N, C-alpha and C positions, 0 to 999 in steps of 0.2 A: 637296518641290522637284523638278522634273523632271530627269532625268538629261540631262548634256550630249551634244550630238549625236558620232556617233562616224564618223570619216573614216578610209578606207582609203586609205594611201599606197604605191604600189609604187615600187620604187627608193629606200627609204627612207634607206639607209646611203649613198647618194650626196650630191653636193654640192647640187645642188637639193632633193633630197628631204630632207636634213637641215635646211636652212634652212625649208623648208616645215613640217617637225614642229614646229621652234621657233615658228615663226609663229602654226601653228594651237592650240598649247599656250597661246601668249599671249593667244590670243582665246577661250579657254575650250573648245576642243574636247577630245575625247578621240581619241587616235589607235590605229589598228591599223595597224604598219608591216610591210611587206613587204621580208624582207632575203634574201638569197641563201645566208647561212650564219649558224649561230648564233654563230660567233666574231665576225662583223660587228656584230650586235645587241649582243652583250655587251660589244664596245669601245665602241659608241655609249653605253649606259647607264652604262659605267665613265667617259665623258667629260661627260656632262651627269647625274649623279647626281640632281638635283633635279628634273629633267624626266622620270625614268625612270618614275615612278609612274602616269604619264600615258599611257604607251605599253603596248600589248600587241603583242609581237613574233610574226609568222609566218614560218616558213620555207618559201620556195618556191624550188627550186633554178633553176628555169625559168619564165618568165612564159608558155610556150606551155602550161603543164600547166593545162588547163581544169578539172580535177576538184579540183586544190589551191587554184586561185583562186576557185572557186565556195565552198568551204568558209569560205576567208577573208573572203568578203563576206556572210556570214551576220551580220545584225544591224547592218550600216552604214548611215548616213543619206548619206554622200558618198563619192564615190571621186575621188583626184588620181591620176593616171597619169605618173608621170615615168620610169618604167623604159624606156628604150630605149638601143640601144647607140649612144655616140660616141666612135667611135676610128676610125681608117683603118688599124690594124694587124690586119688579121683575114686569116684564110686561106682562107675559102670565103664566098663571097659570098650564097650561097642561106642555109646553113646559120647562119651566124655574125652575118648583118645583115639580109637580106630578110625571110625567115621569122619570127624573134623579133620585129622590129618590128611586122610587119602582123599576123600571128597575135596576138601580144599584145596590141595594140589592139582587134581584133575579139573576143577573149577578154573583156577588161574590158566591152565593150558587152554581151556575151552574158549575162555573170553578173549585171550590173546591170538588164537586162531581167527576170532571175529574181526580182528583190527589190523587191517593191512599196514599202518602206522607202525605197530609193535615190530623193534628190530631184535630185541633179545630179550630173554628171561632169565632171570638168576634165582635158584631156589636152594635153601639151607636143609641139609640132610644132616647126618650123623655119622660118627666112626661106628656107630651101632649099625648101620646098615652095611659095614665093611666086614666087622669083627664077631663072629657069633658070641652071643651074651653067654649062652650056656657052656660053649665049648672052650672060652677063653682065648687068651693070647697062646699062639704056639710060638715059643722063641726060636725056632729052627725053621720058620718060615717066614718069607717075606710078603708082606702084604703089600697091595699095590690098587690103583685106582679099579682094576678089573674084577676085583674080589667082591663077593657079595654075600653077606650073613644070611641065613636063612630062618623061617618062622613058618609057624602054621597059623593061618588066620582063623580056623576053628578053635585052636587051642589057646590063641591070643585072646579071643571073645570071652573065654569062660573061665581062664587061669585066675589063681589068687595071687600070682607073681607080677606085681605092678611093674616091674622093671622089664619083664618079658613083653608084657603087653605094649609098654611104650618103645621097646626096640622093634617090635613088630610093626608099630604103627609107622616108624621111621624107613623100615626096609620097605614095605607097601607104597608109602606116599611117594617115595623116590622112585620105585619101580613104575607107578602109575605115571610120572612123567615121562621117563625113557620110553615106556611102552606108547605113550601118546606121538612120541617124537617118531617111532618106528612105523607107526601103524596109520598116521595121518600126514607125515611129510609136511608139516607147517612151512610157512614162508619164513618163520624167525628161529633162532638159534636158541639153546639153553646151555646152562653152566650150572653145576651143582657142586656143592661144597660139603665135604663130610667131616666136619670138625670133631674134635675130642672134648675135652671140658673147656669151656668159655669161661675167661676170669677177666676183669677188670673193672676200672672205677664204674658205678652204676650211672648211665647216661640219662636216665628217666627219672620222671618226678616220682616220689613214692613216700608215704607217710609212716609205713610201718615195715619191719625188717621182715615180716611174713608174706610181704608184696613181691619180694626179690625172686628172681628164677633159682632154679634149683641147686645149681653150683655156687652162686655167690651166697645164698642163704646157708648153705653148708658151711661156707667160708668164714662168714659170720658168726656161727654157732660155735666155731673152734677158736677164733680170736676174742671172743667176747667172755669164752669159758662157759658159755650155755651148754656145750657138749660134756658129757662126763669123761669120755674116752674120744680120742681121734678116729673117726670113721674111715675104713677106706675109701679111697676116690673112686668115682665112677669108671675112670680110666686113667691109666698112668703117664697122660699127656695133655699137655695144656696149649692153649693159643689165646692171645689177647683179644679180647672184644674189638679193641682199634684196628688190629689187623685184620681180622676177620671183615669187619665194616669196610675197610680199604681195598680187600680182594674182591668183594662183591661190587663196588663201585668201579675198579678197574676193569671186570669183566665185562661190563657193559660195553665197552669200544675195542677191547682187545679180541683182534682177530684169532690168536691162538686160542683162546678160551671158548670158541664156538663149538658146541655140542662135547664139551669135555666135562670130565669130573676130577675133583681135587680133593687131596686129604691136607688139609692146613695144620700142620703140627708145627709149634714152635721150640718146645722144649719136654723132656720128661716132666713127670709131677707125680709127688704124693703130698697128701695132706700134712703129714709129720715134717716134711721137709717145708713146706709153706709155713707152718706153725713156728718153725726156728726162724725163718726170714723176718716174720713179724715180731719175733721176742727180740730179735737183734735189732731190728730198725724202728722200735717202739719201746725204748727200755720202761717209758713210764705205763704201759700198758703190759708189759712182760708178764706181770704176776697173774694176769686175768686168761692168758692163753691156755687152753688146755694142754696138759701134759702128754707127753707121749714122745715114742722113739722117733728118730730122724731115719726113717729107714730108706734106703736107696729104692728106686721104682724097679719093677720087674723087667727084666729083659724082653725088648721086642726088636722087631726088624720092620718097618713100615717105609715105604719108598715115599717120600715127599719130594723128591728133587724136581718133579715136574712143576711143582707150584713157584720154586725159586727159577726154574727156566722161564716159565712163562710170563712171571708178574716181576722177578728182579727185586723181590721184597727183601727187606733187612727185617728181620722178626724183633719185636720188642723182648729184650730179656726177660727171663722169668722173675728176678728178683724185682725190677720195676713194675712187672704185673702185680705182683703180690703187694708190694708197698704201695701203690697207687691206689689198690682196691682196699686195702687197710685204712689208708688215709681217708679215703670217701667214707667209708662206713663209719669210722670213729667220729668224723666230722657231723655225719648225719646223726649219730646219736646225741652228740651235745645239742644240734638244732630240736632234737625231739624234747629233749630234756628242758630246753629254755623255754619250749613254746607253751 
């Protein structure tokens, strides 16, 4: 009997990385997970003892460490790169955001090119690499995977606009992958996903809510009443983290996904509507949820037909995504209070 294929997963102890690992194991893959600390990987194994035998953990302090990443790639068949900063609370644009994102992606491509065994690389980008942050959505225009947002490296390096710097990091990181493909013609194919807001029950171990990714942390601030007002959503569309994890794994062996770019959008989204869903679904917590209008999302036209066409996916409905997320967060709150 042949050995199961091995998948290197970066950002493995994050929210998306954790769900990706679980999906890989369900589908019979072996996983080599990259974690920034041994404590994180040990916590993951403690949370998922049944899955732990299918994972080999590698500690890499920074994804810009090419030598460490090179060692981690020995003997792998596929790579899924989910490790990229997603927060707006950073001090240095270059060192904390732009360089890790771009150099990290470039390193993934470089080590994959050295390994003849690697068949495919999947990278997670963002809708921010499709729609211009400052220009905003144009409701009269249809956005497709051929569209690219624009940004200036020089401005991103010095700006006080953290969202612009983060957006630029996504644009330049994904561009680095496609440029490598064009210039080097490697033996492997790539797939990139440009998701909007990613929401869903956290799959990773965490002890404090400030350890959550940006979108889930914002959701918690609303459903816990921590937020004084309901903030605007980063983007008026959402995808369930479990669906995105599934898409990444399916892309590894789907010939249609080779050298393709996808925009995985499941549903329109506003924080106000998500708050209404939580109030209705959790009456015992309704009084805590930040008050605000349930405004409809702004109109947009983004072509996502290619995702359904190539993967035949049935999206998790928004209501289930929001309620599952809230249930997991309220449960975690009880755990923290009782510990």
